[in-house]
Every structure is written in structure tokens, then in C-alpha cells.
N, CA, C and O of each residue as an XYZ file, in Angstrom:
792
protein
N     -73.534      8.787     67.107
C     -73.137      8.112     68.333
C     -72.598      6.721     68.022
O     -71.600      6.289     68.599
N     -73.270      6.021     67.102
C     -72.841      4.661     66.756
C     -71.444      4.667     66.147
O     -70.633      3.800     66.473
N     -71.139      5.635     65.261
C     -69.812      5.669     64.633
C     -68.737      5.981     65.675
O     -67.640      5.425     65.616
N     -69.040      6.855     66.615
C     -68.091      7.162     67.694
C     -67.823      5.916     68.536
O     -66.680      5.618     68.884
N     -68.881      5.208     68.850
C     -68.762      3.969     69.624
C     -67.924      2.942     68.877
O     -67.048      2.305     69.462
N     -68.193      2.780     67.572
C     -67.458      1.789     66.777
C     -65.976      2.149     66.673
O     -65.121      1.270     66.782
N     -65.662      3.422     66.465
C     -64.263      3.830     66.382
C     -63.535      3.548     67.701
O     -62.430      3.005     67.716
N     -64.173      3.923     68.788
C     -63.575      3.674     70.109
C     -63.427      2.181     70.361
O     -62.415      1.731     70.899
N     -64.433      1.424     69.974
C     -64.423     -0.025     70.194
C     -63.273     -0.675     69.426
O     -62.550     -1.505     69.977
N     -63.100     -0.298     68.151
C     -62.028     -0.890     67.335
C     -60.650     -0.569     67.934
O     -59.785     -1.442     68.012
N     -60.455      0.674     68.352
C     -59.167      1.060     68.951
C     -58.929      0.301     70.253
O     -57.816     -0.145     70.532
N     -59.979      0.164     71.035
C     -59.849     -0.548     72.314
C     -59.586     -2.030     72.083
O     -58.787     -2.645     72.789
N     -60.253     -2.592     71.104
C     -60.048     -4.014     70.804
C     -58.603     -4.278     70.404
O     -58.021     -5.287     70.804
N     -58.020     -3.378     69.616
C     -56.604     -3.518     69.234
C     -55.707     -3.462     70.474
O     -54.779     -4.259     70.608
N     -55.987     -2.520     71.381
C     -55.185     -2.421     72.613
C     -55.341     -3.682     73.450
O     -54.376     -4.158     74.048
N     -56.551     -4.223     73.494
C     -56.787     -5.455     74.269
C     -56.019     -6.628     73.684
O     -55.488     -7.461     74.417
N     -55.964     -6.688     72.351
C     -55.213     -7.775     71.707
C     -53.730     -7.647     72.013
O     -53.056     -8.650     72.249
N     -53.210     -6.408     72.011
C     -51.802     -6.195     72.390
C     -51.587     -6.575     73.857
O     -50.566     -7.163     74.215
N     -52.553     -6.234     74.686
C     -52.443     -6.551     76.117
C     -52.468     -8.055     76.342
O     -51.802     -8.558     77.247
N     -53.232     -8.778     75.524
C     -53.232    -10.240     75.664
C     -51.843    -10.801     75.379
O     -51.437    -11.788     75.993
N     -51.111    -10.182     74.457
C     -49.714    -10.553     74.235
C     -48.879    -10.241     75.463
O     -47.902    -10.931     75.755
N     -49.270     -9.193     76.181
C     -48.582     -8.823     77.412
C     -48.767     -9.838     78.515
O     -47.971     -9.885     79.452
N     -49.810    -10.656     78.420
C     -50.020    -11.712     79.422
C     -48.862    -12.699     79.355
O     -48.320    -13.103     80.384
N     -48.487    -13.083     78.143
C     -47.369    -14.022     78.003
C     -46.048    -13.388     78.420
O     -45.160    -14.071     78.929
N     -45.920    -12.084     78.204
C     -44.693    -11.378     78.588
C     -44.714    -10.920     80.040
O     -43.719    -10.409     80.554
N     -45.861    -11.109     80.700
C     -46.077    -10.637     82.070
C     -45.860     -9.130     82.177
O     -45.234     -8.637     83.116
N     -46.393     -8.415     81.192
C     -46.301     -6.964     81.177
C     -47.430     -6.402     82.039
O     -48.524     -6.121     81.549
N     -47.146     -6.245     83.322
C     -48.163     -5.846     84.292
C     -48.721     -4.466     83.985
O     -49.936     -4.266     84.006
N     -47.841     -3.512     83.699
C     -48.309     -2.141     83.456
C     -49.201     -2.063     82.229
O     -50.238     -1.401     82.259
N     -48.811     -2.732     81.146
C     -49.611     -2.725     79.926
C     -50.979     -3.361     80.174
O     -51.999     -2.855     79.707
N     -50.991     -4.463     80.905
C     -52.254     -5.149     81.171
C     -53.143     -4.310     82.088
O     -54.355     -4.249     81.882
N     -52.558     -3.665     83.096
C     -53.340     -2.788     83.976
C     -53.984     -1.654     83.182
O     -55.162     -1.342     83.358
N     -53.190     -1.049     82.311
C     -53.690      0.053     81.497
C     -54.837     -0.406     80.603
O     -55.863      0.268     80.502
N     -54.661     -1.536     79.968
C     -55.693     -2.059     79.075
C     -56.977     -2.379     79.826
O     -58.067     -2.056     79.355
N     -56.858     -3.008     80.985
C     -58.041     -3.350     81.786
C     -58.765     -2.082     82.230
O     -59.992     -2.012     82.174
N     -58.008     -1.087     82.668
C     -58.620      0.170     83.112
C     -59.334      0.868     81.958
O     -60.462      1.336     82.113
N     -58.674      0.939     80.798
C     -59.291      1.602     79.649
C     -60.549      0.863     79.190
O     -61.557      1.492     78.870
N     -60.490     -0.449     79.158
C     -61.662     -1.230     78.744
C     -62.805     -1.038     79.745
O     -63.963     -0.899     79.351
N     -62.479     -1.031     81.022
C     -63.512     -0.837     82.048
C     -64.182      0.537     81.887
O     -65.406      0.650     81.964
N     -63.369      1.571     81.664
C     -63.917      2.919     81.462
C     -64.795      2.970     80.212
O     -65.882      3.548     80.230
N     -64.313      2.362     79.129
C     -65.078      2.327     77.887
C     -66.409      1.606     78.092
O     -67.462      2.105     77.693
N     -66.353      0.440     78.711
C     -67.580     -0.341     78.919
C     -68.563      0.397     79.828
O     -69.770      0.367     79.588
N     -68.062      1.047     80.852
C     -68.949      1.825     81.732
C     -69.587      2.996     80.983
O     -70.759      3.316     81.181
N     -68.795      3.621     80.128
C     -69.285      4.781     79.394
C     -70.371      4.394     78.384
O     -71.320      5.150     78.177
N     -70.235      3.214     77.753
C     -71.150      2.834     76.684
C     -72.193      1.801     77.110
O     -72.995      1.364     76.285
N     -72.196      1.421     78.336
C     -73.144      0.402     78.795
C     -74.587      0.868     78.562
O     -74.973      1.970     78.952
N     -75.368      0.000     77.920
C     -76.797      0.225     77.635
C     -77.065      1.460     76.775
O     -78.168      2.006     76.809
N     -76.064      1.910     76.001
C     -76.280      3.070     75.138
C     -76.404      2.675     73.677
O     -76.786      3.491     72.837
N     -76.085      1.436     73.376
C     -76.230      0.956     72.008
C     -77.465      0.064     71.968
O     -77.681     -0.768     72.849
N     -78.258      0.256     70.938
C     -79.459     -0.569     70.811
C     -79.302     -1.567     69.672
O     -80.283     -2.108     69.162
N     -78.066     -1.799     69.286
C     -77.739     -2.743     68.220
C     -77.343     -4.065     68.877
O     -76.385     -4.109     69.650
N     -78.066     -5.132     68.577
C     -77.812     -6.433     69.219
C     -76.419     -6.970     68.907
O     -75.766     -7.532     69.786
N     -75.959     -6.807     67.681
C     -74.628     -7.293     67.306
C     -73.568     -6.539     68.109
O     -72.629     -7.141     68.631
N     -73.721     -5.256     68.200
C     -72.774     -4.445     68.963
C     -72.833     -4.774     70.455
O     -71.793     -4.846     71.110
N     -74.003     -4.969     70.985
C     -74.141     -5.348     72.400
C     -73.451     -6.681     72.677
O     -72.841     -6.865     73.731
N     -73.552     -7.608     71.724
C     -72.888     -8.907     71.877
C     -71.368     -8.721     71.900
O     -70.671     -9.349     72.697
N     -70.861     -7.851     71.018
C     -69.425     -7.579     70.995
C     -68.967     -6.921     72.303
O     -67.906     -7.247     72.835
N     -69.770     -6.005     72.803
C     -69.440     -5.361     74.076
C     -69.461     -6.372     75.217
O     -68.640     -6.304     76.132
N     -70.396     -7.300     75.156
C     -70.465     -8.345     76.176
C     -69.218     -9.236     76.131
O     -68.670     -9.608     77.169
N     -68.781     -9.570     74.915
C     -67.560    -10.375     74.760
C     -66.342     -9.605     75.283
O     -65.460    -10.170     75.930
N     -66.319     -8.311     74.987
C     -65.221     -7.479     75.488
C     -65.235     -7.425     77.017
O     -64.183     -7.468     77.654
N     -66.413     -7.333     77.591
C     -66.550     -7.313     79.053
C     -66.022     -8.622     79.651
O     -65.309     -8.607     80.655
N     -66.375     -9.756     79.029
C     -65.888    -11.055     79.512
C     -64.371    -11.151     79.415
O     -63.703    -11.613     80.341
N     -63.838    -10.707     78.279
C     -62.384    -10.737     78.083
C     -61.695     -9.848     79.111
O     -60.657    -10.213     79.663
N     -62.275     -8.687     79.363
C     -61.694     -7.757     80.330
C     -61.718     -8.347     81.742
O     -60.775     -8.160     82.510
N     -62.780     -9.049     82.076
C     -62.852     -9.696     83.394
C     -61.785    -10.781     83.525
O     -61.195    -10.951     84.592
N     -61.538    -11.517     82.433
C     -60.478    -12.542     82.477
C     -59.107    -11.899     82.652
O     -58.274    -12.402     83.406
N     -58.873    -10.777     81.950
C     -57.576    -10.097     82.092
C     -57.423     -9.514     83.496
O     -56.327     -9.535     84.055
N     -58.502     -9.000     84.066
C     -58.446     -8.487     85.444
C     -58.150     -9.630     86.417
O     -57.430     -9.446     87.397
N     -58.711    -10.810     86.139
C     -58.442    -11.968     86.995
C     -56.981    -12.409     86.875
O     -56.383    -12.847     87.858
N     -56.410    -12.297     85.683
C     -54.982    -12.607     85.499
C     -54.147    -11.648     86.336
O     -53.209    -12.061     87.017
N     -54.492    -10.367     86.281
C     -53.774     -9.389     87.102
C     -53.873     -9.727     88.585
O     -52.877     -9.662     89.306
N     -55.057    -10.084     89.035
C     -55.240    -10.444     90.439
C     -54.383    -11.657     90.801
O     -53.788    -11.707     91.878
N     -54.325    -12.631     89.896
C     -53.512    -13.818     90.182
C     -52.028    -13.465     90.252
O     -51.293    -14.032     91.059
N     -51.589    -12.536     89.414
C     -50.189    -12.101     89.464
C     -49.893    -11.393     90.773
O     -48.843    -11.608     91.378
N     -50.814    -10.553     91.209
C     -50.609     -9.871     92.489
C     -50.525    -10.882     93.632
O     -49.632    -10.804     94.475
N     -51.457    -11.821     93.651
C     -51.463    -12.822     94.731
C     -50.207    -13.686     94.697
O     -49.658    -14.035     95.742
N     -49.759    -14.025     93.505
C     -48.518    -14.799     93.371
C     -47.338    -14.019     93.950
O     -46.514    -14.576     94.676
N     -47.261    -12.730     93.624
C     -46.176    -11.882     94.142
C     -46.290    -11.730     95.655
O     -45.277    -11.750     96.355
N     -47.501    -11.580     96.163
C     -47.696    -11.443     97.604
C     -47.310    -12.735     98.331
O     -46.671    -12.686     99.382
N     -47.689    -13.875     97.782
C     -47.292    -15.161     98.375
C     -45.762    -15.250     98.425
O     -45.187    -15.683     99.423
N     -45.116    -14.833     97.331
C     -43.648    -14.897     97.280
C     -43.040    -14.009     98.363
O     -42.091    -14.416     99.034
N     -43.577    -12.801     98.540
C     -43.058    -11.871     99.559
C     -43.238    -12.463    100.951
O     -42.326    -12.397    101.776
N     -44.395    -13.036    101.216
C     -44.638    -13.642    102.536
C     -43.661    -14.786    102.777
O     -43.094    -14.901    103.863
N     -43.460    -15.640    101.759
C     -42.499    -16.750    101.903
C     -41.098    -16.236    102.208
O     -40.403    -16.774    103.069
N     -40.693    -15.196    101.495
C     -39.347    -14.622    101.724
C     -39.250    -14.009    103.119
O     -38.211    -14.110    103.770
N     -40.315    -13.383    103.575
C     -40.324    -12.800    104.924
C     -40.193    -13.894    105.979
O     -39.430    -13.750    106.934
N     -40.934    -14.985    105.806
C     -40.863    -16.106    106.752
C     -39.451    -16.684    106.771
O     -38.902    -16.950    107.841
N     -38.863    -16.880    105.594
C     -37.492    -17.430    105.533
C     -36.507    -16.514    106.237
O     -35.611    -16.985    106.938
N     -36.665    -15.217    106.057
C     -35.766    -14.269    106.711
C     -35.928    -14.337    108.226
O     -34.935    -14.373    108.952
N     -37.160    -14.354    108.705
C     -37.383    -14.426    110.159
C     -36.784    -15.701    110.754
O     -36.184    -15.672    111.829
N     -36.950    -16.805    110.053
C     -36.389    -18.080    110.528
C     -34.862    -18.015    110.519
O     -34.218    -18.478    111.461
N     -34.284    -17.448    109.469
C     -32.819    -17.330    109.393
C     -32.283    -16.425    110.505
O     -31.227    -16.703    111.074
N     -32.997    -15.358    110.813
C     -32.594    -14.483    111.918
C     -32.657    -15.239    113.247
O     -31.774    -15.100    114.094
N     -33.695    -16.025    113.416
C     -33.837    -16.825    114.640
C     -32.684    -17.835    114.746
O     -32.111    -18.022    115.820
N     -32.356    -18.474    113.638
C     -31.236    -19.433    113.639
C     -29.917    -18.734    113.962
O     -29.068    -19.286    114.662
N     -29.753    -17.525    113.452
C     -28.536    -16.761    113.755
C     -28.436    -16.492    115.256
O     -27.374    -16.666    115.853
N     -29.552    -16.064    115.866
C     -29.537    -15.809    117.319
C     -29.243    -17.098    118.090
O     -28.520    -17.072    119.086
N     -29.795    -18.212    117.638
C     -29.523    -19.499    118.295
C     -28.045    -19.853    118.151
O     -27.430    -20.361    119.089
N     -27.480    -19.584    116.982
C     -26.052    -19.866    116.767
C     -25.182    -19.059    117.724
O     -24.223    -19.580    118.292
N     -25.523    -17.789    117.896
C     -24.774    -16.936    118.826
C     -24.887    -17.495    120.235
O     -23.897    -17.553    120.963
N     -26.082    -17.904    120.619
C     -26.275    -18.491    121.953
C     -25.507    -19.805    122.097
O     -24.957    -20.086    123.161
N     -25.467    -20.607    121.039
C     -24.738    -21.877    121.084
C     -23.241    -21.617    121.257
O     -22.567    -22.295    122.032
N     -22.736    -20.627    120.524
C     -21.316    -20.274    120.645
C     -21.015    -19.830    122.074
O     -20.014    -20.238    122.663
N     -21.880    -19.000    122.615
C     -21.707    -18.525    123.989
C     -21.739    -19.709    124.965
O     -20.943    -19.771    125.901
N     -22.653    -20.633    124.738
C     -22.769    -21.800    125.614
C     -21.494    -22.646    125.532
O     -20.994    -23.126    126.550
N     -20.974    -22.825    124.317
C     -19.749    -23.618    124.150
C     -18.561    -22.940    124.847
O     -17.718    -23.607    125.447
N     -18.512    -21.627    124.759
C     -17.412    -20.899    125.386
C     -17.469    -20.984    126.911
O     -16.433    -20.937    127.573
N     -18.660    -21.109    127.462
C     -18.832    -21.132    128.916
C     -19.062    -22.538    129.474
O     -19.264    -22.702    130.677
N     -19.033    -23.549    128.605
C     -19.325    -24.920    129.054
C     -18.165    -25.470    129.881
O     -17.001    -25.212    129.575
N     -18.485    -26.223    130.922
C     -17.429    -26.903    131.683
C     -16.678    -27.870    130.755
O     -17.248    -28.389    129.795
N     -15.444    -28.094    131.043
C     -14.587    -28.916    130.191
C     -15.193    -30.291    129.924
O     -15.178    -30.759    128.785
N     -15.726    -30.942    130.955
C     -16.252    -32.298    130.787
C     -17.530    -32.332    129.935
O     -17.869    -33.387    129.399
N     -18.233    -31.230    129.798
C     -19.462    -31.174    128.992
C     -19.158    -30.719    127.559
O     -19.938    -30.979    126.643
N     -18.044    -30.051    127.375
C     -17.710    -29.492    126.064
C     -17.596    -30.576    124.989
O     -18.081    -30.381    123.874
N     -16.973    -31.701    125.297
C     -16.817    -32.784    124.316
C     -18.180    -33.321    123.875
O     -18.392    -33.600    122.695
N     -19.091    -33.463    124.820
C     -20.439    -33.953    124.503
C     -21.191    -32.934    123.618
O     -21.873    -33.319    122.668
N     -21.062    -31.658    123.934
C     -21.717    -30.618    123.130
C     -21.138    -30.566    121.716
O     -21.869    -30.362    120.747
N     -19.826    -30.751    121.604
C     -19.197    -30.794    120.278
C     -19.707    -31.987    119.477
O     -19.893    -31.887    118.264
N     -19.933    -33.099    120.141
C     -20.484    -34.284    119.470
C     -21.907    -34.039    118.975
O     -22.248    -34.401    117.849
N     -22.732    -33.425    119.815
C     -24.106    -33.078    119.390
C     -24.068    -32.157    118.175
O     -24.814    -32.343    117.213
N     -23.187    -31.163    118.236
C     -23.075    -30.207    117.142
C     -22.676    -30.915    115.856
O     -23.271    -30.698    114.800
N     -21.664    -31.760    115.959
C     -21.169    -32.482    114.788
C     -22.262    -33.370    114.182
O     -22.382    -33.466    112.960
N     -23.053    -34.012    115.036
C     -24.163    -34.843    114.545
C     -25.208    -34.009    113.803
O     -25.727    -34.435    112.771
N     -25.513    -32.830    114.326
C     -26.548    -31.982    113.719
C     -26.073    -31.232    112.479
O     -26.824    -31.096    111.512
N     -24.826    -30.740    112.499
C     -24.357    -29.871    111.424
C     -23.404    -30.553    110.453
O     -23.045    -29.975    109.427
N     -22.997    -31.765    110.764
C     -22.116    -32.552    109.889
C     -20.752    -31.900    109.664
O     -20.130    -32.112    108.623
N     -20.294    -31.127    110.611
C     -18.920    -30.631    110.602
C     -18.518    -30.332    112.041
O     -19.362    -30.148    112.918
N     -17.207    -30.289    112.259
C     -16.681    -30.022    113.592
C     -17.014    -28.591    114.003
O     -16.999    -27.672    113.185
N     -17.310    -28.429    115.271
C     -17.674    -27.102    115.775
C     -16.496    -26.151    115.665
O     -15.408    -26.399    116.185
N     -16.757    -25.044    114.963
C     -15.841    -23.907    114.945
C     -16.725    -22.672    115.052
O     -17.572    -22.430    114.193
N     -16.527    -21.909    116.090
C     -17.391    -20.761    116.370
C     -17.442    -19.787    115.192
O     -18.509    -19.284    114.841
N     -16.279    -19.523    114.584
C     -16.228    -18.564    113.481
C     -17.081    -19.031    112.306
O     -17.831    -18.256    111.714
N     -16.949    -20.315    111.983
C     -17.699    -20.849    110.840
C     -19.207    -20.809    111.112
O     -19.983    -20.390    110.253
N     -19.613    -21.241    112.293
C     -21.033    -21.236    112.640
C     -21.584    -19.813    112.573
O     -22.662    -19.581    112.027
N     -20.836    -18.869    113.129
C     -21.276    -17.483    113.135
C     -21.397    -16.943    111.706
O     -22.429    -16.386    111.330
N     -20.335    -17.113    110.919
C     -20.318    -16.591    109.549
C     -21.436    -17.199    108.692
O     -22.125    -16.479    107.970
N     -21.613    -18.512    108.772
C     -22.622    -19.171    107.934
C     -24.039    -18.764    108.317
O     -24.874    -18.520    107.447
N     -24.306    -18.692    109.598
C     -25.666    -18.323    110.006
C     -25.938    -16.837    109.738
O     -27.052    -16.462    109.372
N     -24.911    -15.995    109.924
C     -25.071    -14.570    109.612
C     -25.259    -14.369    108.112
O     -26.103    -13.578    107.692
N     -24.485    -15.076    107.313
C     -24.594    -14.975    105.856
C     -25.971    -15.433    105.366
O     -26.561    -14.808    104.484
N     -26.472    -16.514    105.935
C     -27.803    -17.014    105.548
C     -28.878    -15.982    105.894
O     -29.785    -15.741    105.097
N     -28.780    -15.380    107.064
C     -29.765    -14.364    107.462
C     -29.677    -13.139    106.549
O     -30.702    -12.585    106.154
N     -28.462    -12.719    106.217
C     -28.295    -11.570    105.309
C     -28.864    -11.863    103.920
O     -29.527    -11.015    103.322
N     -28.600    -13.060    103.415
C     -29.102    -13.458    102.103
C     -30.637    -13.484    102.092
O     -31.268    -13.009    101.148
N     -31.216    -14.037    103.141
C     -32.684    -14.089    103.235
C     -33.284    -12.691    103.340
O     -34.349    -12.428    102.782
N     -32.610    -11.804    104.048
C     -33.099    -10.422    104.143
C     -33.059     -9.748    102.773
O     -34.013     -9.076    102.383
N     -31.956     -9.927    102.044
C     -31.858     -9.337    100.700
C     -32.948     -9.888     99.779
O     -33.566     -9.137     99.024
N     -33.178    -11.198     99.843
C     -34.226    -11.816     99.012
C     -35.598    -11.223     99.334
O     -36.390    -10.944     98.434
N     -35.870    -11.036    100.623
C     -37.145    -10.456    101.036
C     -37.262     -9.015    100.544
O     -38.292     -8.632     99.990
N     -36.215     -8.219    100.744
C     -36.249     -6.815    100.331
C     -36.435     -6.698     98.815
O     -37.145     -5.812     98.340
N     -35.801     -7.589     98.070
C     -35.941     -7.582     96.611
C     -37.378     -7.917     96.210
O     -37.957     -7.244     95.357
N     -37.950     -8.946     96.819
C     -39.332     -9.332     96.509
C     -40.309     -8.233     96.903
O     -41.257     -7.952     96.170
N     -40.086     -7.611     98.054
C     -40.953     -6.528     98.512
C     -40.847     -5.324     97.582
O     -41.863     -4.715     97.248
N     -39.647     -4.976     97.164
C     -39.456     -3.852     96.236
C     -40.166     -4.108     94.917
O     -40.774     -3.204     94.344
N     -40.087     -5.330     94.446
C     -40.769     -5.696     93.204
C     -42.284     -5.572     93.361
O     -42.966     -5.058     92.475
N     -42.801     -6.043     94.485
C     -44.240     -5.937     94.761
C     -44.662     -4.469     94.799
O     -45.684     -4.101     94.220
N     -43.883     -3.635     95.475
C     -44.207     -2.212     95.589
C     -44.120     -1.504     94.236
O     -44.907     -0.601     93.953
N     -43.163     -1.915     93.403
C     -43.014     -1.282     92.087
C     -44.160     -1.667     91.151
O     -44.680     -0.823     90.421
N     -44.547     -2.931     91.174
C     -45.592     -3.408     90.271
C     -47.002     -3.117     90.755
O     -47.916     -2.966     89.945
N     -47.187     -3.037     92.058
C     -48.527     -2.897     92.640
C     -48.580     -1.783     93.688
O     -49.015     -2.032     94.812
N     -48.151     -0.563     93.350
C     -48.133      0.502     94.359
C     -49.524      0.794     94.925
O     -49.658      1.193     96.082
N     -50.537      0.596     94.118
C     -51.907      0.859     94.583
C     -52.399     -0.187     95.568
O     -53.390      0.039     96.263
N     -51.722     -1.330     95.641
C     -52.145     -2.415     96.522
C     -51.304     -2.495     97.804
O     -51.745     -3.060     98.805
N     -50.093     -1.928     97.767
C     -49.202     -1.984     98.932
C     -49.501     -0.768     99.810
O     -48.871      0.283     99.693
N     -50.474     -0.949    100.683
C     -50.911      0.137    101.557
C     -50.406     -0.091    102.982
O     -49.658     -1.032    103.245
N     -50.820      0.770    103.879
C     -50.386      0.697    105.275
C     -50.786     -0.630    105.910
O     -50.004     -1.216    106.659
N     -51.975     -1.102    105.625
C     -52.439     -2.364    106.212
C     -51.580     -3.540    105.745
O     -51.198     -4.388    106.551
N     -51.277     -3.592    104.447
C     -50.445     -4.677    103.929
C     -49.046     -4.612    104.528
O     -48.477     -5.639    104.896
N     -48.495     -3.411    104.627
C     -47.157     -3.260    105.217
C     -47.142     -3.723    106.675
O     -46.190     -4.363    107.123
N     -48.205     -3.393    107.407
C     -48.236     -3.804    108.819
C     -48.382     -5.324    108.937
O     -47.835     -5.928    109.860
N     -49.108     -5.936    108.019
C     -49.216     -7.404    108.054
C     -47.873     -8.056    107.736
O     -47.530     -9.088    108.313
N     -47.120     -7.462    106.829
C     -45.807     -8.001    106.490
C     -44.777     -7.726    107.582
O     -43.751     -8.402    107.644
N     -45.034     -6.752    108.435
C     -44.088     -6.400    109.507
C     -44.163     -7.351    110.690
O     -43.348     -7.262    111.608
N     -45.123     -8.251    110.679
C     -45.267     -9.228    111.767
C     -43.970    -10.015    111.901
O     -43.352    -10.373    110.898
N     -43.557    -10.285    113.130
C     -42.283    -10.984    113.355
C     -42.451    -12.451    113.751
O     -41.467    -13.121    114.063
N     -43.663    -12.946    113.742
C     -43.908    -14.349    114.067
C     -44.187    -15.112    112.767
O     -45.222    -14.889    112.139
N     -43.284    -16.007    112.354
C     -43.483    -16.744    111.098
C     -44.799    -17.524    111.065
O     -45.419    -17.642    110.008
N     -45.227    -18.051    112.202
C     -46.490    -18.812    112.225
C     -47.672    -17.913    111.886
O     -48.590    -18.323    111.177
N     -47.644    -16.696    112.393
C     -48.725    -15.754    112.110
C     -48.733    -15.383    110.620
O     -49.798    -15.271    110.013
N     -47.554    -15.196    110.039
C     -47.470    -14.909    108.606
C     -47.985    -16.080    107.779
O     -48.685    -15.882    106.786
N     -47.644    -17.286    108.181
C     -48.128    -18.475    107.448
C     -49.646    -18.608    107.548
O     -50.303    -18.987    106.579
N     -50.202    -18.298    108.718
C     -51.667    -18.345    108.871
C     -52.322    -17.323    107.950
O     -53.328    -17.612    107.303
N     -51.743    -16.126    107.895
C     -52.291    -15.095    107.010
C     -52.212    -15.562    105.554
O     -53.180    -15.441    104.803
N     -51.058    -16.093    105.166
C     -50.874    -16.560    103.787
C     -51.900    -17.636    103.439
O     -52.407    -17.677    102.318
N     -52.202    -18.497    104.394
C     -53.165    -19.583    104.151
C     -54.569    -19.047    103.881
O     -55.388    -19.745    103.282
N     -54.856    -17.829    104.310
C     -56.182    -17.249    104.066
C     -56.275    -16.593    102.691
O     -57.370    -16.275    102.228
N     -55.133    -16.388    102.038
C     -55.122    -15.721    100.738
C     -55.386    -16.732     99.624
O     -54.835    -17.833     99.643
N     -56.215    -16.370     98.665
C     -56.434    -17.288     97.543
C     -55.190    -17.360     96.674
O     -54.362    -16.449     96.674
N     -55.071    -18.442     95.944
C     -53.981    -18.589     94.978
C     -54.614    -19.004     93.670
O     -54.948    -20.173     93.478
N     -54.783    -18.044     92.762
C     -55.423    -18.299     91.481
C     -54.406    -18.858     90.503
O     -53.222    -18.528     90.572
N     -54.860    -19.689     89.607
C     -54.003    -20.264     88.576
C     -54.158    -19.453     87.295
O     -55.259    -19.319     86.762
N     -53.058    -18.921     86.813
C     -53.076    -18.037     85.656
C     -53.560    -18.770     84.408
O     -54.368    -18.223     83.658
N     -53.095    -19.969     84.173
C     -53.468    -20.718     82.981
C     -54.967    -20.909     82.863
O     -55.506    -20.918     81.757
N     -55.637    -21.059     83.976
C     -57.090    -21.257     83.969
C     -57.815    -19.959     83.622
O     -58.904    -19.993     83.049
N     -57.225    -18.828     83.961
C     -57.906    -17.545     83.789
C     -57.738    -16.973     82.402
O     -58.632    -16.287     81.905
N     -56.613    -17.239     81.767
C     -56.293    -16.588     80.505
C     -57.150    -17.099     79.355
O     -57.231    -16.439     78.319
N     -57.768    -18.214     79.499
C     -58.550    -18.787     78.390
C     -59.876    -18.101     78.227
O     -60.653    -18.460     77.343
């Protein structure tokens, strides 16, 4: 039993050392695999060795595995924070686009004597002369860009963390009120990777 344990331990230790290199490369899949294998190994051999030196090594491996799991958690939270930020930016850009459309409509329907004053307000706020086409194109382009950024971040989150992107998380991200998303984000921890890897 001891020789089987030692052989498995040596192979696992080598994989863990490779996975630690994956921390610097941000190799999420490699690190997930290593953490899972180490956890299974430690669960399988827990309290089965009566050798103090070996138990100490297993304890060190358990500590290292917990640090690597914490690194993974910090990466997930970092990615989730990024997705929430991108979602908020997209919602705000969409809101600005709708306001731009309403402003254009207001300018088109404004009485002649009020139009000059509205153009002055616009020029003060946007630092260019009012042109409906430009306002429409720029606000639409900003909203489209923010949507693409959000979709890209969400796709990355889903690809790297499929086990974590469940129905509940999707419904929380589907919220259309930026303030509600920011409140949710404020409840999420933000772990520092540098502190965990040591």
C-alpha cells in the first residue's frame, strides 16, 4: 500500500508542479484538472498512511492544493466582475442611444425659437454642432461596441467556467437595471491572485 501511495504521490506532485507553471500562464483547464486530481488523491489516501513523514507531505500537498483552488476561485471572480462591468456598460450605452433618438426627435419637433437654444445646450454638452446623423451613428456604434464586448466576455466566462455559469447566474446577468447589477457585484468578493499563489 505504501509503495502504491508513494508512486501516486510522486506522479501527482509532478502534475502539481506543472500546474503551478500554469498559474503564470493562466492555464485554467490545466489548473482545474490538477486541483481535481489532487483533491481525489488526498480524499482517497486521507488517514491511510501511518508514516509521519508521508502524512506531513500529504498535508503540504493539501495546503498547496487549497492555494491553487483559491487561485482558480479568484480567476473566476475576476472574470465574473469583468462580465458584470461589460453588461453595465452595455446597458448604459443602450440607454444613451435611446436618449439620443429622443433628443433627435425633440430637435426635429422643436419650435423654431427654441431650436437655437437646444442646439446651444447640445454643443455645450457634446462639444460639437448638432447633427442628427452623427449623434445617431455615434451612440448606436457605442452601444453596438459595448454589446460585442459584453458578449465576448460572457462567452469567455462560459468557455472557461461552464460548471459555474448556471441558470441562476444567467438570470442575474440578464437584469436590465445597471444599479441592481452594481449592487450584486458589490456583494461578490474580489480575491487577489498574488496573495493566494504564495
